[in-house]
N, C-alpha and C positions, 0 to 999 in steps of 0.2 A: 605542523610542517612550516618550514620557513622558506620563503622564495629568495632567489638571488638579489632581487631588488631590495628586499627587507634587510639583507645582509650587507647592503651598501655597494653592490656592483649592478651596473645597468645592463651588462651583457655577459653571458657566461664565456664569451670568446674575446675578451679584451686583452690580448697578449701581442706584444710587438712582433710584427711579421705574420700574423695569422692571415689577415686579408691579402697580404702580398704573396702568399703561397711560397715562402722561402723553402719550405720542406714539403714533400709529398706525404699526405696523411693517408695511411691505409688502415689504421685501427683507431678506436676511440679509447677514452680513459677508462680504467678499471673501477675507480672509485673517486668520488669527490667528498672531501671532509672538511669541516670547519671545527677547530678545537681552540678554546681559550684555555690555555694551560693553568689559568688562575681559577677556572670553573669548568673542569673536565667533565663533571656529571651532566653538563648541558651541551656536550658535543653534538654535532649534526652531521649526517652523511647521506649519500645517495649512491646507489650502484646504478650506472647508466643503462645496464641491460637488466639484469635480474639477479635474484639471490642465488640461482643455480647456474653452473656452467654447461649443464646437460641440456642440449637442445630438445630433448623429449620431456623434460620436466615442465610442470605447470608453472614453476617459479623462474623459468629461464628468462622471460621478459616482463616479469611482474612489476618492475621498477622503471621500465622505459618511459612511460607516460610521465611519472613524477619528475624524471630527469629532464624530459622535453619541456616541461612546464616550469623548470628552474626551482623546483622545491626540494626540500631536504626533510629527513625524519630524524627524530631524537635517537641518539645512540644509547644503547644500554651499557653503561660503563662500570657499574659496581655490582657485586655479587647479589645483593638483595633485589635489585631491579631485574636482573637477569632471571633469578629463581622465581620471582612473581610473574614473570611474562612467559616463561617456558611452556612448551606444549608436550614435551616429552624428554626422555633422557636416552642417549645412545652410550652403551658401554662396550668398549672393545677389550677383548681378552686375548691373550696368547695362548697357544696350544700347550 
């Protein structure tokens, strides 16, 4: 995992107007991503809440602490990495 400080940012909220409250904030980000397009296989991301949008899921808030700590996880960007890490396969079929 990589922290925001390691990525070269001292705060995850360094945007003009953030502290001045120019806009009322009622929702948070859906995803934070760092991609170097010259090295896409080493892209990093974090979902501020969790992997699932279902509040009853064990994965609903499984990434919240990682986000709060300013950390990221390596994204799986190529087929070989995805297949090596998968825990199952879901196949959808039409009637």
